N, C-alpha and C positions, 0 to 999 in steps of 0.2 A: 349539712348545716341546718340547725334548728331555726325555723322562721317563726314570725309572730303567729302564723296560723296553727302552729303546733302547741301554742300556749293556751291555757284556760284563763281568759281575761274577763269573762262575764262578771260584772259587778265588782271587779277587783280594782285595787289601787295600782295603776300601771305607771312605772317610772320609764320615761323615754329620754334617752340621750340623743339630742338633736344637734345639728351643726347650724347654729344661727350666727356664725361668725361673718356677718354681713358688713359691707362698707356703709359707714354713717358719717355724714357731713353736716355740721351745724344742727345736730340732733335729728336729722332726717335720713332715712334709709335710701341710698341711691340705687341699690340693686337687691331685690328681694327673692332672687332665684332660689337661694338655699332655704328660705322659709317656705316657699311654695313646694319645694321638693319634699318637705316633711309632712305635708298636709294629708297625704293618703294614709300614712300610718296613724296619724292622730285621729282622723275621721273613722278609721276602722275600729279604734278603741272606743270612740264615742258611740258608734253603732252597737257596741257590745255593752253599753251602760257602764263603762268603766269610769273611774275617777282618774284623770290624766295629769301626771306630774312631769313637767318638762324641765330638763337640765341642758345647759349649753355654756360654752365659753364664748368670749368676745375679746379679741385682741390679746395683748399681753399686759399683765399687771405686775409691775416691779416696785412701784412706789405709790404713795397716797394720791399723787396727781393723776395717776392712770385710772382711778376709780370712776370719776365723773365721765370721762370720754369713752369708757367701756361699759356703760350702764345699759342693761338689757331692756329698760322700760320702753324704748321706741319699738322694739321687737314685739312686746306684748300688745302695743297699739296696732301694729300691722297684722298680727295674728288675729286680733279681734275682728278686723275688717275682712280678712280672708275667710275666716271660719263663720263669720256673721253671728258672733255670740260674744258675750263679755268674757274676758280672760282675767283670772285672778293673778296678781303679781306680788311676789314676796321680795321685799328689799333685803331680807336676811337669808343667808345661805345655810344657817342652822340656828337652833335654839327654840325657846318656848313660843315665840311669836309665829315662827314658821309652822311649828307643830300644831298650834291652835288653828291656823288656817286649814291645814290638811284634815284635822279632826272635824271641821265644820263642812267639808266638801260633800256635795251630793253627787250621785251618779250623773255623768254627763258634764260635770264641771272640769275646767282646765286651769291648771296652775302653772305659771312660769316662775321658776326660782331664779334669783339674781345670778349673774355671771359666776360660774364655778371657779374662775381664776381669781375672784376676790379672795379666795382661800390661799392664794399664792403669796399674799402680802405678809403672811406669818409663817415663814419656813417652807414655802412652795408645797403646801400640803396637797393641792390638787395635782400639780404636775409631777410630783414625786410619788404619786399613788400612795399617800399616807393611809396606812391600814385602818386606823381609827376613823378617819373621815369617810372612807369607802363603806365601812360597816355602818356608820351613822346614816348616810344617805340611803343605804339599802333598807334600814329599819323604817323608813318613811313609806315604803310600798310593799306590795305583795309579789309582783313580778317585774322583771327588767327587760326593756327592749332597747337595743343599741341600733340607732338609725343614723349615726354620725360617721359616714364613711371618711370624711376629711380628717378625723382624728383616730381612726382605727389602727394606725401604725404607732400610736403612743400608748404607753401603759399609764393611765391616769386614774385617780380615785373615782371619777365620774363614769368610767367605762369598765376597766378591768376590776377596780375596787368593788363596785356594786355587783358586777357579774359573779364575783367570788362568793356572794352571800345569798343570791336569789335565783329562782328559776329564770333562765335568760334565753333570749333569741334575738335574731336580727330583724329589723323592720323591712318594709318594702323597698326603700331607697337602697340599702346595702345589698339586698337580694338582687335588685336590678344591676347594680354595679358589678357584682360577682358573676352574674350570668353573662353580662356583656364582655367582661375582661377574660372570662374562662376560655374564650375562643382562642386566646393566645397560647394556651397550654399545648394545643395541637392545631396550629393555624393552617388554613388553606393556603395554597401557593398559586401565584407568586405572593409572598408576604413581604411587604415593604415597610421599613421603619423610617420616619422622618424625625430628626432631632435638631432642635435649635436651642436658644438660650445662651447664656454668657460663658460659663466655665465648663471645661471638660470634667473637672473634679465632681461636679454635680451629677454627671451621667455615666461615670465609670461602671457602676454596677449594672445599669441598664444595658450599656453596650456589651459588657461581658456576658450577660445573660441572654441577650437577643441575637448576638452576632452568629451564633451557631444555628439559630432557628430561621433567621431572616434570609431572604434572597438578596436584598440590598438594604443598606443603611445610608440614607441621604443626610448629610450633615451641613447645617447652616448656622446662622447666628454667630455670636462671638467665638464659640468653641471651634468653629471651622478654621480659625487662624492658627490655632495650636497644631492642628493636623497639617495645615499647609507649611508651617514652619518646620515640622518634623520631616516634610518632604524636600526641604531646602529652599522654599520660596521666601522672597523678601516680603514682609507684611507691614513695613513701616511702623506707625504708632498704634496699629490695631491691637486689640486685646490679646494677651498671651498668657496662658496658664503654664508657666515654665516648669513647675513641679511635675507636670504630667506629660512632658514632651516624650519621655521614654515610653510611656504607655501608648501614646499615639503612634510612635515608631513601630512598636510591637504589633499593634492592631493593623497597621498598614502593611507590615511584612507578612503577617499570618493570614490576613483576610483582604488582600489587595483586590480580589475579585468582588468584594461585597461593599467596601467603603466607597461612597460616591461623594466627592467634594465639589464646591462651587468652582466655576470657571471665570466668573467676573463679579465685581462688587460696585456698589455705590460708595464712593469715597469722598472724604472732605478733610480739611485740616483741623477742624474744631468739633468737639463732641457737643453739638447743639442742633436745634431744629431750624436755625435761622440761616446758616451759611449754605450757599448753593453747592450742590454736589456734582461730581462727574463720575462716569463709569470707567473702570479700569479692569483689564484682564488680570489674571492672577500673576502674570510675569511682568506687570507694568507699574507696580506700586512705587511711589516715591517715598523717600525716607521720612518725610514730614506728614504723610497721609495716613488716615485710618479708614477702614471699611466699616460702614454702619448698616448695610443691607446687602443681600445678594443682588446680583445684576439681572438684567433682562434675559441674557443668554442662559444664565443658570436656571431661571424659572422655566424656560422652554425645555432645557435639558432635563430638569426634574419631572416635567409633565410627561416626557417620553418614557421615563423610567416607571412612573406610576400608572400609565394608561391601561395596562393589562393586569393591574394588581387585583388579586382576589380580596385582599384586605390590607389597609394601611393603618398603622398606629403612629400618632404624631404627638410629640411632646416638645413644647417650646417654640416661640416665634423665630423667624428666619432673619429678622433685622431688629433694630432698636425700636420696638413697637410703640413706645410712649412718644416718639417723635413722628408726627404725621407723615413726613416725606419718606420715612424709612419703614413704613408698614405696608407699602404698596404691594410688594412681592409676596409677603405672607398672605395677604388678602387674595392675590391673584391665584396662588396655588390652592387655597381653600375653595375659591370659586370653581376652579377646574375640577376638583374632586366632587363637588356638589352637582355641578351641571352634568357631569358624566356618570352620575350614580355609582361612584366608586365607594365601596364600603369602608368607612373611615371611623376610627376611634380616636377621639381627642383626649390625650392623657392628662387632663386636669390643669389647674393653675393658669398661667399666662396665655396658653394657646386657646383655652376655652373662653377667656375674657376677650381675646382677639376675635374669635368666631362670633361671640355675642355682639360685639361692637359692629361687626361687618354684616350681621344678620344671617349667619350660617349655622348657628349653634343647633337650632331645631331641625336642620335639614341633613345632619350627619347621622350615621348609624348610632353612635353613642358619644356623648360629651360627659366625661367623668367629672364628678363633683369634688374629687380628691386632688390635692396637689402633691404633697409629700407622700400621702398614702398610695396614690396611683403609681408614683415612681418606685416606691418600695415593693409594690406588687409586681411591677415590671422587672424589678431586680431579682425576683424570686424569693424575697424574704418572707418570713413568717410575720403576721400582723397581730400584735398582742391583743388588741380589742376583739379580734376574731377567735384567736386561740382560747381566750377566756370563755367564750360561748361554746366552742367545740367540746 
């Protein structure tokens, strides 16, 4: 894989595709982790006297009303503070005004261009990898660096489109991600997978790809109920992915020695954080009850399974993590892994957010910045943003 160190960027105009898709509330960034993750690549270019042109998306843009709430201006402000220098910001994603700013740039200048998905307002040009748009953005620079792991599974004009026209490489963030995740191609054993989240449908590819490699797959979250239903258990009003019951039955039949399911749950009658819960074994569900977290016995059971693990890959929380009283056991298992120095890779998205909130993100071996990208990597799929650079 060609990395930024393989490119000649001295005094060049370097276009960097970053992932600045950060949470913003009332115009203020509430978590700048993704911005900080891009700094190493940006600083490397500045040290080479490059003119740095940054591209990123923010949120989804489907109508005019989406423009204001997905404005990248707050990111430019935060970048300025983090890099300790003024950041140029272009409100335009193309045209003479943008080109004039780039023409006036000096070595060491940094320009952030407005949200690439503003181009989706007129025919989804960014998200559909419009050929003309990709070529236009490529014309603004001399070389291209993709450092947005979170969008590497998508073929967009701002990654695949630009890479088709310029000498290209990955930045330090993507290089770190690939190095960390590559251990899963030939993992040490015991290799344990922990899967949570709501629906089986979201994890079919991951299960199919990893079940032959893993020693055990621990299943929690809402998806556990479809597996339990497939085994004939009563699950009350718990989440059921009915369309994938047959898949769960097949996995349980073919890999009964590997699939590990919860033995108890925190249950309630209402999907809310307010009602008091009780703990039920998997054969004790009432028809009007739903499970919203794994139970204490399950956590202890899961700890026993992972205690000798050489490596653990974990995607998705084990309970309804947005409700305070149902995030306890996700945090408990995270704590156990960290305290016992078990090598763990957190597979992006919600589980990284959970680890961040609990203070464990920086204590694990690797917390992936990708959500869908990490999942598709775990499924063994080709990633278009990477293939374009290969």
